[in-house]
ZAMARGU-4260 file (C-alpha; in steps of 0.2 Angstrom, whole numbers, plus 5000, padded with zeros to 4 digits):
<rodrens>
0) 4802/4777/4691 | 4810/4781/4708 | 4827/4775/4713 | 4819/4767/4729 | 4801/4761/4734
5) 4793/4761/4751 | 4802/4746/4756 | 4819/4756/4758 | 4809/4768/4771 | 4811/4763/4788
10) 4800/4773/4802 | 4810/4782/4815 | 4798/4788/4830 | 4780/4788/4832 | 4769/4800/4840
15) 4775/4817/4832 | 4760/4828/4826 | 4761/4835/4809 | 4779/4838/4810 | 4787/4851/4797
20) 4805/4856/4801 | 4817/4843/4805 | 4835/4844/4813 | 4848/4830/4819 | 4860/4834/4831
25) 4878/4827/4835 | 4871/4814/4846 | 4859/4808/4833 | 4843/4816/4841 | 4829/4822/4829
30) 4820/4839/4834 | 4805/4844/4825 | 4789/4856/4829 | 4771/4851/4827 | 4762/4864/4816
35) 4745/4862/4822 | 4749/4859/4843 | 4764/4871/4845 | 4776/4857/4852 | 4793/4855/4850
40) 4798/4836/4850 | 4814/4826/4852 | 4815/4809/4845 | 4831/4798/4851 | 4842/4788/4842
45) 4832/4774/4847 | 4815/4781/4841 | 4809/4787/4859 | 4798/4803/4856 | 4796/4815/4870
50) 4790/4834/4871 | 4802/4846/4877 | 4791/4861/4875 | 4772/4867/4871 | 4771/4885/4865
55) 4755/4894/4865 | 4749/4902/4849 | 4763/4894/4840 | 4766/4886/4822 | 4784/4880/4822
60) 4791/4878/4804 | 4810/4876/4798 | 4821/4873/4814 | 4840/4874/4815 | 4852/4873/4831
65) 4865/4887/4836 | 4882/4885/4843 | 4875/4884/4860 | 4863/4870/4857 | 4848/4882/4857
70) 4834/4878/4844 | 4830/4891/4833 | 4814/4890/4823 | 4803/4901/4812 | 4786/4902/4819
75) 4771/4906/4807 | 4759/4911/4820 | 4770/4922/4829 | 4778/4929/4815 | 4795/4929/4821
80) 4812/4919/4822 | 4811/4909/4839 | 4823/4903/4851 | 4821/4889/4863 | 4835/4886/4875
85) 4841/4869/4882 | 4834/4874/4899 | 4816/4876/4890 | 4817/4896/4889 | 4807/4903/4874
90) 4811/4920/4866 | 4809/4930/4852 | 4825/4932/4841 | 4818/4943/4829 | 4803/4947/4819
95) 4810/4958/4805 | 4827/4961/4796 | 4828/4978/4787 | 4813/4980/4775 | 4808/4963/4778
100) 4794/4960/4791 | 4792/4941/4794 | 4774/4940/4789 | 4778/4921/4786 | 4795/4915/4790
105) 4797/4898/4784 | 4815/4890/4785 | 4830/4893/4795 | 4849/4887/4792 | 4865/4890/4798
110) 4882/4891/4789 | 4899/4887/4798 | 4902/4905/4802 | 4886/4906/4811 | 4876/4916/4799
115) 4857/4912/4800 | 4849/4912/4784 | 4830/4914/4785 | 4817/4913/4771 | 4801/4923/4771
120) 4788/4915/4762 | 4777/4930/4756 | 4770/4946/4761 | 4754/4937/4765 | 4752/4928/4782
125) 4749/4908/4784 | 4730/4910/4783 | 4730/4918/4767 | 4747/4912/4757 | 4739/4897/4748
130) 4731/4907/4735 | 4750/4911/4728 | 4749/4891/4724 | 4736/4896/4710 | 4743/4913/4705
135) 4761/4913/4710 | 4767/4931/4715 | 4785/4936/4719 | 4782/4942/4737 | 4795/4931/4745
140) 4813/4935/4752 | 4828/4929/4760 | 4839/4937/4774 | 4855/4933/4783 | 4857/4936/4802
145) 4875/4939/4807 | 4883/4931/4823 | 4883/4949/4830 | 4864/4951/4828 | 4865/4963/4812
150) 4854/4956/4797 | 4854/4961/4780 | 4842/4956/4765 | 4849/4944/4754 | 4836/4943/4741
155) 4817/4949/4738 | 4806/4945/4724 | 4806/4926/4726 | 4790/4914/4723 | 4784/4907/4740
160) 4801/4906/4747 | 4802/4890/4757 | 4817/4877/4760 | 4834/4885/4763 | 4851/4875/4761
165) 4870/4879/4760 | 4880/4869/4750 | 4895/4859/4758 | 4908/4871/4751 | 4898/4886/4757
170) 4900/4894/4740 | 4880/4898/4739 | 4864/4897/4748 | 4849/4889/4739 | 4831/4893/4741
175) 4815/4883/4735 | 4802/4893/4726 | 4787/4883/4730 | 4774/4891/4718 | 4785/4890/4705
180) 4791/4873/4707 | 4810/4877/4706 | 4825/4880/4717 | 4837/4896/4715 | 4856/4897/4719
185) 4861/4914/4727 | 4881/4914/4726 | 4890/4918/4743 | 4905/4930/4737 | 4921/4930/4747
190) 4919/4947/4754 | 4902/4940/4761 | 4890/4949/4749 | 4879/4940/4737 | 4874/4936/4719
195) 4857/4937/4711 | 4846/4923/4713 | 4849/4911/4697 | 4838/4896/4693 | 4848/4880/4699
200) 4834/4867/4695 | 4816/4868/4689 | 4801/4859/4684 | 4799/4847/4698 | 4784/4836/4699
205) 4776/4844/4712 | 4777/4858/4725 | 4796/4858/4733 | 4796/4861/4752 | 4812/4856/4761
210) 4829/4851/4755 | 4847/4846/4762 | 4863/4843/4754 | 4873/4826/4755 | 4893/4828/4758
215) 4895/4825/4738 | 4885/4840/4735 | 4869/4831/4729 | 4852/4840/4735 | 4838/4831/4741
220) 4821/4839/4739 | 4804/4834/4748 | 4789/4835/4737 | 4774/4833/4748 | 4760/4841/4735
225) 4755/4845/4718 | 4741/4858/4715 | 4729/4855/4702 | 4716/4870/4703 | 4702/4867/4691
230) 4689/4878/4700 | 4681/4894/4692 | 4682/4904/4707 | 4693/4921/4706 | 4710/4919/4715
235) 4707/4932/4728 | 4691/4924/4733 | 4696/4905/4734 | 4701/4906/4753 | 4685/4915/4759
240) 4677/4905/4773 | 4690/4892/4773 | 4690/4885/4792 | 4708/4877/4792 | 4725/4874/4784
245) 4718/4858/4777 | 4702/4865/4769 | 4712/4879/4761 | 4722/4866/4752 | 4707/4856/4746
250) 4701/4875/4740 | 4716/4876/4728 | 4717/4858/4723 | 4731/4852/4733 | 4734/4833/4730
255) 4746/4824/4743 | 4761/4815/4735 | 4774/4806/4744 | 4791/4809/4734 | 4809/4815/4737
260) 4819/4820/4722 | 4839/4821/4721 | 4847/4835/4711 | 4864/4834/4704 | 4878/4846/4704
265) 4872/4851/4688 | 4855/4856/4693 | 4847/4839/4685 | 4834/4830/4695 | 4828/4812/4697
270) 4815/4804/4708 | 4824/4797/4723 | 4811/4789/4733 | 4792/4788/4731 | 4778/4780/4743
275) 4763/4779/4731 | 4752/4772/4746 | 4759/4785/4758 | 4762/4770/4771 | 4779/4776/4777
280) 4782/4794/4768 | 4767/4804/4768 | 4767/4822/4762 | 4785/4824/4767 | 4790/4842/4771
285) 4808/4842/4776 | 4824/4831/4777 | 4840/4830/4785 | 4856/4819/4786 | 4863/4814/4802
290) 4879/4804/4806 | 4897/4809/4805
</rodrens>
């Protein structure tokens, strides 16, 4: 049983279409991108929704903010990490790091030093990815882009690399492996190098999507879907002829759930909140903390 039910959930801002990533700035404004319309939204602390940019041929996913208040987001359609300035100018930040081409950049997260960590879900693009929910493959990667613009590959061989988070002490970076329903921990060494991915938490009740740490080091992970594929079609043929993303989800047996789990410092998870009817929490993709 979840620690909290839908009664504990308060709706904050209405009118955002299919938001994926979420970011909260120092003033309490929330930002997110509409995956089906390429709109970057801003929601004021009072819940007023405004559209600050409309980007053609764009599918914004994970979103972050740099020290100059630029919004930096992963764009699944443009297959690049993009930058949106406070004045509304849009530009490509990069479309690859080292040997990793951003076929499906998913989530971006800054540390206190200005290093940007970006997950690339797969060598497949967004239109062909969901087959990996039925047949998991280690095609994902995590990269790091330094403040000077230089980048390096942190890890490869990840299973549908998704949400990225850095612990409060910045001792490790964490990555969700959606197709294996787990979270890996990658140590950040004092010399700036990285350890190997190690399983931190596993066997989530569904597909883990986004996550965020609280100040005490607990990790909160959104669970929007479970996959129960019961078809007989070979995995490489499941998506043939599917017209849109939701039809692809239906093909692989995706079922919407509305859960957030909490993982303690030992890697043990419990169900934090659940909205069985999906009235307030419907297929949650990401989460973020605000306030001081």
